C-alpha positions in Angstrom: 30.5 -7.6 43.5 27.8 -5.0 43.8 29.4 -2.5 46.2 31.4 -3.1 49.3 29.7 -5.4 51.8 27.0 -6.4 49.4 27.5 -10.0 47.9 24.5 -10.0 45.6 25.8 -9.5 42.0 22.4 -8.2 40.9 21.9 -5.8 43.8 22.5 -2.0 44.1 22.0 -0.2 47.4 22.4 3.5 48.1 24.6 2.8 51.1 27.0 0.7 49.1 27.3 3.4 46.4 27.9 6.1 49.0 30.6 4.0 50.5 32.6 4.2 47.2 33.7 7.8 48.2 37.2 6.7 49.6 37.9 4.8 46.5 37.0 7.7 44.3 39.2 10.0 46.4 42.3 8.0 45.3 41.8 8.8 41.6 41.9 11.9 39.4 39.3 14.7 39.8 36.6 14.0 37.3 35.6 17.5 36.1 39.2 18.5 35.5 39.8 15.4 33.4 36.7 15.9 31.3 37.2 19.7 30.8 40.8 19.3 29.6 39.9 17.1 26.7 39.6 18.8 23.3 36.1 18.9 21.8 34.2 20.0 18.8 32.0 22.4 20.7 33.2 25.6 22.4 31.9 25.9 26.0 32.3 28.6 28.6 33.4 27.7 32.1 30.7 28.7 34.5 30.9 32.3 35.5 33.8 34.8 35.6 34.3 34.4 39.4 34.5 37.3 41.8 38.1 37.4 43.0 40.4 39.5 40.8 43.3 37.5 39.5 45.2 40.1 37.6 45.0 43.5 35.8 46.5 43.4 32.3 46.5 45.4 29.1 43.4 45.2 26.9 43.5 42.9 23.9 41.0 42.6 21.1 38.1 40.4 22.1 38.2 41.3 25.9 34.9 42.1 27.5 34.9 45.9 28.0 32.6 45.6 31.0 35.8 44.4 32.9 37.7 47.6 32.1 39.5 48.9 35.2 39.1 52.7 35.1 41.7 53.5 37.8 44.4 51.3 36.2 43.5 52.7 32.7 43.9 56.2 34.0 47.2 55.5 35.6 48.7 53.8 32.6 47.2 55.8 29.8 46.2 52.5 28.0 43.1 50.3 28.5 43.5 47.8 31.4 41.3 44.8 31.9 40.5 42.9 35.1 41.0 39.1 35.0 39.0 37.0 37.5 39.5 33.5 39.0 36.8 31.3 37.4 34.0 29.9 39.5 34.9 26.3 40.4 31.4 24.7 40.6 30.6 22.9 37.4 28.2 20.2 36.6 28.5 16.5 35.7 25.6 14.4 34.5 25.7 10.6 35.0 23.7 8.7 32.4 22.9 5.1 33.4 21.5 2.5 31.0 19.3 0.2 33.0 17.3 -1.1 30.0 16.6 -4.8 29.9 19.7 -5.8 27.8 21.9 -4.4 30.6 20.4 -6.7 33.2 22.6 -9.7 32.8 26.1 -10.9 33.6 28.1 -14.1 33.5 30.9 -13.2 36.0 31.0 -11.2 39.2 28.0 -8.8 38.6 25.4 -7.6 36.2 26.4 -5.2 33.5 24.0 -2.7 35.0 25.6 -2.9 38.4 29.1 -2.4 36.9 27.7 0.7 35.1 26.2 2.2 38.2 29.3 1.7 40.3 31.6 3.2 37.7 29.2 6.2 37.3 29.2 6.8 41.1 33.0 6.8 41.2 32.9 9.5 38.5 30.3 11.4 40.5 32.3 11.3 43.7 35.4 12.6 41.9 33.3 15.5 40.5 31.9 16.3 44.0 35.4 16.2 45.5 36.5 18.7 42.7 33.8 21.1 44.0 31.3 20.3 41.3 27.6 19.4 41.2 26.3 16.0 40.1 23.0 15.0 38.6 21.8 11.7 37.0 19.7 10.3 34.2 18.4 6.7 34.3 17.3 5.1 31.0 15.0 2.1 31.5 12.3 0.4 29.6 9.8 2.4 31.7 11.3 5.7 30.3 14.0 8.2 31.4 14.2 9.7 34.9 16.2 12.9 35.4 17.7 14.4 38.5 19.2 17.9 38.2 22.8 18.5 39.4 23.3 19.3 43.1 26.5 20.0 45.0 28.3 18.3 47.9 27.3 15.0 49.6 23.6 15.9 49.3 24.0 15.7 45.6 25.6 12.3 45.7 23.1 11.0 48.1 20.3 11.9 45.7 22.2 10.2 42.8 22.9 7.1 44.8 19.2 6.9 45.9 18.0 7.3 42.3 20.3 4.7 40.9 19.5 2.1 43.6 15.7 2.6 43.3 15.6 2.7 39.5 17.7 -0.4 39.3 15.5 -2.3 41.6 12.4 -1.2 39.6 14.1 -2.2 36.3 14.8 -5.7 37.6 11.2 -6.1 38.9 9.7 -4.9 35.7 12.0 -7.2 33.6 11.1 -10.3 35.7 7.4 -9.4 35.4 7.6 -8.6 31.6 5.7 -5.4 32.3 7.5 -3.2 29.7 8.4 -3.5 26.1 12.1 -2.9 25.3 13.1 0.7 24.3 15.8 1.7 21.8 18.7 3.8 23.2 19.0 6.6 20.6 15.6 8.3 21.0 15.9 8.5 24.8 19.5 9.8 24.6 18.3 12.6 22.2 15.5 13.5 24.6 17.9 13.5 27.6 20.2 16.0 25.9 17.6 18.7 26.5 18.0 18.2 30.3 21.8 18.5 30.4 23.0 22.0 31.5 25.0 23.6 28.7 28.7 23.2 29.4 28.2 20.2 31.8 30.3 17.1 31.5 28.6 13.8 30.9 29.4 10.2 31.6 27.3 7.6 29.8 27.5 4.0 30.9 26.0 1.6 28.4 26.6 -1.6 26.4 24.9 0.0 23.3 22.5 -2.9 22.9 19.4 -2.0 20.9 20.8 1.4 19.8 18.0 2.1 17.4 18.2 4.6 14.6 20.2 7.8 14.6 22.5 6.8 17.5 25.3 9.0 16.0 22.9 12.0 16.0 21.8 11.4 19.6 25.5 11.3 20.7 26.2 14.4 18.8 23.3 16.1 20.6 24.9 15.2 23.9 28.3 16.5 22.7 26.7 19.8 21.7 25.9 20.3 25.4 29.4 19.5 26.7 32.2 16.9 26.8 31.1 13.3 26.8 32.7 10.2 28.1 31.2 6.8 27.0 31.8 3.8 29.3 31.3 0.7 27.2 30.2 -2.0 29.6 31.4 -5.4 28.6 30.8 -8.8 30.2 33.6 -11.4 30.1 31.5 -13.4 27.7 31.8 -10.6 25.2 35.6 -10.0 25.5 36.6 -13.7 25.8 33.8 -15.8 24.4 33.9 -19.6 24.3 35.7 -21.1 21.3 33.0 -23.5 20.4 29.3 -23.0 19.4 26.7 -23.0 22.1 23.0 -24.0 22.2 20.7 -21.0 22.1 17.0 -20.4 22.2 15.2 -17.3 20.9 11.8 -16.4 19.4 12.6 -18.5 16.4 13.3 -21.6 18.4 16.4 -23.5 19.5 19.7 -23.8 17.7 23.4 -23.3 17.9 25.4 -20.0 17.7 29.1 -19.2 17.3 30.2 -16.2 19.4 33.9 -16.1 18.3 33.3 -12.8 16.5 32.2 -10.9 19.6 35.6 -9.8 20.8 36.8 -8.2 17.5 33.4 -6.7 17.1 33.8 -5.0 20.5 37.2 -3.7 19.5 35.9 -2.2 16.3 33.0 -0.6 18.1 35.2 1.1 20.6 37.5 2.5 18.0 34.7 3.8 15.9 33.1 5.7 18.8 36.2 7.6 19.8 36.3 11.1 18.4 37.0 14.7 19.5 34.6 15.7 22.3 33.7 12.0 22.9 36.1 9.9 25.0 35.5 6.1 25.1 36.5 3.8 27.9 35.9 0.1 28.1 34.5 -1.2 31.4 34.9 -4.9 32.2 32.2 -6.1 34.6 34.5 -8.7 36.3 36.8 -5.9 37.5 36.0 -3.6 40.5 34.9 0.0 39.9 37.7 2.4 39.2 
């Protein structure tokens, strides 16, 4: 499926993506779940807030700008104001719409599954009071939309994903672009991610290119990263017998029995502090 009410497994519409809000509301809040994971990079939550939460004794390392003069005078020891943190934080959704993502054998294309899962994450961030932006990686080059809050932010993200996916399909059918590697574009995208923002990257990691580990590290340096590994049913449960194939070298036969264990090893290798990995089956609905 490609969103509620849309039977085309290759189609994405902004309206169908916006309609995923009720489903997102039933799950955990996205920014909280990302922020609570341990990482390798220390990040500051956005702002100190304006509402005073407490006045407490000074401890080494406290910001002296928050010293409360009146409380200090009354107690005779330095007293510090504590504030409620600002709640608005940013989440960047990174969608891989390069040509290797534009296929599927069951239910929907891998690119459609990626977009729907990202939108669910985006809605959960918006419902947590955050702001959401998006990056689309295609063979035409990256497109970036800065984070925006509330439903206006999600409308912009849904519109970008639907338009860019349609463009990617048209260009692939027309053979208008060469295929791009993933790693260089991810490294370039890192510069557009606000420091401290959470990120969700949906990709199948085809054509990773050189220095993928360095590109992922550049993203983690900006904030916590979740990688959604998009997997078609053919990859996780391939046929037990060899199949006829045709590529640039001609026709032949190929055995795909090693695909499933390879996907298991890849997921295990990618999981590390500051980088959560989830596997996303295209034949299941977005969750």
